C-alpha positions in Angstrom: 0.0 0.0 0.0 1.3 3.5 -0.9 2.3 5.5 2.2 0.1 8.4 3.2 3.2 9.9 4.9 3.9 12.6 2.3 4.8 16.1 3.4 2.4 18.8 2.3 4.9 21.8 2.5 2.9 23.6 5.2 5.3 26.6 5.4 5.7 26.0 9.1 8.6 24.2 10.8 10.3 23.1 14.0 10.6 26.6 15.4 7.0 27.7 14.6 4.9 28.5 17.6 1.3 27.7 18.4 0.5 31.4 18.1 2.1 31.6 14.7 0.2 28.6 13.2 -3.0 30.2 14.4 -2.2 33.7 13.3 -5.2 35.3 11.6 -7.5 32.4 12.5 -10.9 32.9 14.1 -12.0 29.8 16.0 -15.1 31.4 17.5 -17.9 28.9 17.8 -15.6 25.9 17.9 -15.5 23.7 21.0 -12.2 22.0 21.9 -11.6 19.3 24.5 -8.0 19.0 25.7 -6.9 16.3 28.0 -4.1 17.5 30.3 -4.8 21.0 29.0 -3.6 22.6 32.2 0.1 21.6 32.2 3.1 21.6 29.8 2.2 21.4 26.2 -1.5 21.1 27.0 -1.5 24.4 28.9 0.0 26.3 25.9 -2.4 24.5 23.6 -5.3 25.6 25.7 -4.1 29.2 25.8 -3.4 29.4 22.1 -6.8 28.0 21.0 -8.7 30.1 23.6 -6.8 33.2 22.3 -8.0 32.4 18.8 -11.6 32.4 20.1 -12.3 28.7 20.7 -14.3 27.4 23.6 -11.8 25.2 25.4 -12.7 22.6 27.9 -9.9 21.1 29.9 -10.0 17.5 31.2 -7.6 17.2 34.1 -6.9 14.7 36.9 -6.0 17.5 39.3 -8.9 19.9 39.0 -7.7 22.4 41.6 -4.3 22.8 39.9 -6.0 23.1 36.5 -8.3 25.8 37.7 -5.4 27.7 39.4 -3.5 27.7 36.1 -6.6 28.5 34.0 -9.0 30.5 36.2 -11.2 31.5 33.2 -11.4 28.1 31.5 -13.9 25.2 31.9 -12.2 22.3 33.8 -13.7 18.9 34.4 -12.1 16.0 36.3 -10.7 13.1 34.2 -8.2 10.4 35.3 -7.3 8.5 32.2 -5.7 5.7 34.2 -9.2 5.0 35.8 -11.7 3.7 33.4 -14.6 4.5 35.8 -13.4 8.1 35.7 -13.4 8.1 31.9 -16.9 6.8 31.9 -18.1 9.4 34.4 -16.5 12.2 32.5 -18.0 11.0 29.2 -21.5 10.6 30.7 -21.4 14.1 32.1 -20.1 15.6 28.9 -22.7 14.0 26.7 -25.4 15.2 29.0 -24.4 18.7 28.1 -25.2 18.0 24.4 -22.2 19.8 23.1 -20.5 19.0 19.8 -16.7 18.6 19.9 -14.9 20.2 17.0 -11.5 19.2 18.1 -10.3 16.6 20.7 -6.7 16.8 21.6 -5.2 14.0 23.7 -2.3 15.8 25.3 -2.2 14.1 28.7 0.3 11.4 29.3 3.0 9.9 31.5 6.6 8.9 30.6 9.2 6.4 31.8 7.5 5.9 35.2 8.4 3.2 37.6 6.5 0.0 37.1 2.9 0.7 38.1 -0.2 -1.3 37.7 -3.7 0.3 37.3 -7.2 -1.1 36.9 -7.1 -4.9 36.4 -3.3 -5.0 36.4 -2.7 -3.0 33.3 0.8 -1.4 32.7 0.3 2.3 33.6 1.8 4.0 30.5 -0.2 1.8 28.1 -3.3 2.2 30.3 -3.0 6.0 30.6 -1.6 7.1 27.3 -3.6 4.8 25.1 -6.4 2.9 26.8 -7.7 6.0 28.6 -7.8 8.0 25.3 -9.2 5.0 23.4 -12.2 4.7 25.9 -12.7 8.5 26.0 -12.9 8.9 22.2 -15.3 5.9 21.8 -17.5 7.1 24.6 -17.7 10.6 23.3 -18.4 9.4 19.7 -21.9 10.9 19.7 -20.4 14.4 20.4 -17.7 13.9 17.7 -19.6 12.5 14.7 -20.7 15.1 12.1 -17.3 16.8 11.8 -14.3 16.7 14.2 -10.6 16.2 14.4 -9.1 13.9 17.0 -5.4 14.5 17.7 -3.3 12.1 19.7 0.0 13.3 21.0 2.4 10.5 20.3 6.2 10.9 20.4 9.4 10.0 18.6 9.6 7.6 21.5 7.5 5.2 19.4 10.8 4.4 17.6 11.9 2.5 20.7 9.2 -0.1 20.5 6.4 -1.4 18.4 3.5 -3.2 19.9 4.8 -6.1 22.1 1.9 -8.4 21.3 3.4 -11.3 23.2 3.5 -9.2 26.5 1.6 -5.9 26.1 1.3 -5.4 29.8 5.0 -6.1 30.5 4.2 -9.0 32.9 7.5 -10.6 32.1 10.1 -7.9 32.7 9.4 -4.2 32.8 11.4 -1.6 30.9 10.2 1.9 31.4 11.4 3.2 28.0 10.1 0.2 26.0 6.8 0.6 27.8 6.7 4.3 26.9 7.6 3.5 23.3 4.8 1.0 23.0 2.3 3.4 24.4 3.3 6.1 21.9 3.1 3.5 19.0 -0.4 2.8 20.3 -1.3 6.5 20.1 -0.3 6.5 16.4 -2.0 3.2 15.6 -5.2 4.4 17.3 -5.3 7.5 15.1 -4.8 5.3 12.0 -7.8 3.1 12.7 -10.0 5.8 14.1 -9.5 7.8 11.0 -10.4 4.7 8.9 -13.6 4.1 10.9 -14.6 7.7 11.4 -14.0 9.5 8.2 -17.5 8.7 6.7 -18.9 10.6 9.7 -16.6 13.6 9.1 -14.2 12.6 11.9 -10.5 12.6 11.0 -7.6 11.6 13.3 -4.0 12.5 13.5 -1.0 11.6 15.7 2.2 13.6 16.2 5.6 14.1 17.7 5.7 17.5 19.4 9.5 17.6 19.7 11.8 17.5 22.7 10.6 20.0 25.3 11.2 20.3 29.0 7.8 19.9 30.7 6.4 18.1 33.7 6.5 15.0 31.5 10.0 14.4 32.8 8.9 14.2 36.4 10.0 10.6 36.7 13.5 11.2 35.4 16.5 12.1 37.6 18.9 14.9 36.7 21.6 12.2 36.2 19.5 10.5 33.6 18.9 13.7 31.7 22.6 14.6 31.9 23.5 11.2 30.5 21.1 11.6 27.7 22.7 15.0 26.8 19.5 16.9 27.5 21.1 19.1 30.2 24.5 19.8 31.7 25.7 19.0 35.2 24.3 22.3 36.4 20.8 21.4 35.2 20.9 23.8 32.3 19.6 22.8 28.8 22.4 21.3 26.7 20.6 20.0 23.6 20.0 22.8 21.1 17.3 20.7 19.3 14.9 21.1 22.3 11.9 23.4 21.7 10.2 26.0 23.8 6.8 25.2 25.2 5.3 27.5 22.6 7.1 25.7 19.8 6.2 22.3 21.2 2.5 23.0 21.2 2.5 24.1 17.6 2.1 20.8 15.9 -0.9 19.7 17.9 -2.6 23.0 17.4 -1.8 22.8 13.7 -3.0 19.2 13.4 -6.3 20.1 15.2 -7.1 23.2 13.3 -5.2 23.8 10.1 -7.2 24.0 6.8 -4.1 22.6 5.1 -5.0 19.2 6.4 -8.5 19.2 5.0 -9.3 15.9 3.4 -6.3 14.2 5.1 -6.2 11.9 8.2 -4.6 8.9 9.7 -1.2 10.4 9.4 1.6 11.1 11.8 3.0 14.6 11.9 6.0 16.5 13.3 7.2 20.0 13.1 3.9 21.2 11.7 4.2 18.9 8.8 3.2 15.4 7.7 6.2 13.3 8.6 8.1 11.0 6.3 8.5 7.3 6.8 11.7 6.1 8.6 12.3 2.7 7.1 16.0 2.4 8.0 17.4 -0.6 9.6 18.0 1.4 12.8 15.5 4.0 14.1 16.5 7.6 13.5 13.9 9.1 15.8 13.0 11.3 12.9 9.8 10.7 11.0 7.5 7.7 11.7 8.4 4.0 11.8 6.3 1.7 9.6 5.1 -0.2 12.7 3.3 2.9 13.9 1.2 3.4 10.8 0.6 -0.2 9.8 -3.1 -0.8 9.0 -3.2 -4.4 10.2 -1.6 -3.6 13.5 -3.9 -0.6 13.9 -6.9 -2.9 13.5 -5.4 -5.5 15.9 -4.8 -2.8 18.5 -8.4 -1.6 18.2 -9.7 -5.1 18.8 -7.4 -5.6 21.8 -8.4 -2.2 23.3 -12.1 -3.0 22.8 -11.6 -6.4 24.5 -9.7 -4.8 27.5 -12.1 -1.9 28.0 -15.4 -3.4 26.9 -16.0 -0.3 24.8 -16.3 0.0 21.0 -18.4 2.7 19.4 -18.2 0.8 16.1 -18.8 -2.7 17.3 -21.7 -3.2 14.8 -19.9 -1.6 11.9 -17.4 -3.2 9.5 -14.1 -1.4 8.9 -14.1 0.8 5.8 
């Protein structure tokens, strides 16, 4: 099958900011739901979209902290690691009879110590993927009719495809492989969601925002970040490829709102552009690995996610 990962020459790049990609845009009348929209990239995403006129609703685990950061923004409680919380949030949201124009899955965790949630699920897979999978499926009535769903993946997906033989890391935990698998899952989810949803006007995208210092690194020690070359011994940034928060939020804002992506979907983006395939023998951490945009693996992940969560908005529909 011909790859859909073909750059469209957007005119933006790695140093573009969220404000720049929204310059001159009026998003009045649009409703946006942002998970984790009160911290890190999510916070800048919320601010940029609200400044452009959108009605932004933030879904956050820590409601008090979210309201402190965003006193004039709607905030509702959502813990993506807790399927009961996801169901409660979705039920309350649907009762408001709002249409969602953009849903941005910005919340996530990275490289945490081995943690089990729910029925023993590995926490990064459960939070980063299964939480968003359940949320989108439960909110399907509010999305259908025209919406974009954006999943914040990562170049970390280069570290691991789906570990089908041990998705929950029951036989030896590696925090970086677990993170990589969860980010592959984000990309595969977008691929199959786009396939299922496009006839209803719902298009889905995944993306790498770039390397940015945010609270996502909360589980890493300074020594680990020094060893990785991210910072020097004094704790100061040492990698010039790191982006600012404003630059890091740009790709998700662009994917959610840009008219340049009209008619497209199911693709992985980076630097405000449709990324190219990285088919090299060794991962480069630039572009998207074939395992993260594979149609068969995307369908297999959807089936597994439906089995684990008991949720599938398309259960009675054949894939298109």
